[in-house]
C-alpha positions in Angstrom: 93.3 23.1 30.1 90.1 21.5 28.7 91.4 18.5 28.4 93.2 18.0 31.1 89.9 19.3 33.5 88.0 16.6 31.4 90.5 13.6 31.9 91.0 14.8 35.5 86.7 14.9 36.0 86.6 11.4 34.3 89.4 9.9 36.8 87.7 10.8 39.4 84.6 9.5 38.5 86.2 6.2 38.2 87.3 6.4 41.5 84.5 7.2 42.9 82.5 4.5 41.6 82.2 1.9 43.7 80.4 -1.2 41.6 83.6 -3.2 41.5 84.9 -5.9 39.5 82.5 -8.7 40.9 83.2 -11.3 37.7 86.7 -10.5 38.0 87.2 -11.3 41.8 85.1 -14.6 41.6 87.5 -15.8 38.9 90.3 -14.8 41.0 89.1 -16.4 44.2 87.6 -19.7 42.0 91.2 -20.1 40.6 93.1 -19.7 43.8 90.5 -22.0 45.1 91.8 -24.4 42.6 95.2 -23.9 42.9 94.9 -24.7 46.4 93.2 -27.8 46.0 95.5 -28.9 42.9 98.8 -28.3 44.9 97.4 -30.0 48.4 96.4 -33.0 46.6 100.1 -33.2 45.0 102.2 -32.3 48.2 99.6 -33.5 50.8 100.8 -37.2 51.4 104.4 -36.0 51.3 103.0 -33.3 53.7 101.8 -35.6 55.9 104.6 -38.2 56.2 107.2 -35.3 57.1 104.9 -34.3 59.7 104.5 -37.8 60.8 108.2 -38.1 60.8 108.8 -35.0 62.6 106.4 -35.8 65.3 107.9 -39.1 65.9 111.4 -38.0 66.2 110.1 -35.2 69.1 107.9 -38.0 70.6 110.6 -40.5 70.5 108.2 -43.3 69.5 
């Protein structure tokens, strides 16, 4: 029973700790931004062309 109580207390301490994992979130943010830049660089011209074709079909130019 003492072990369970100690484990529960330790778990509660970790839940109430609000320091966070800042380096982890910074890494996730930078990696996401990097992926967006790479995907935008690869797909940007194709998406631009598709958009222009769609607009020309709708406007009839």
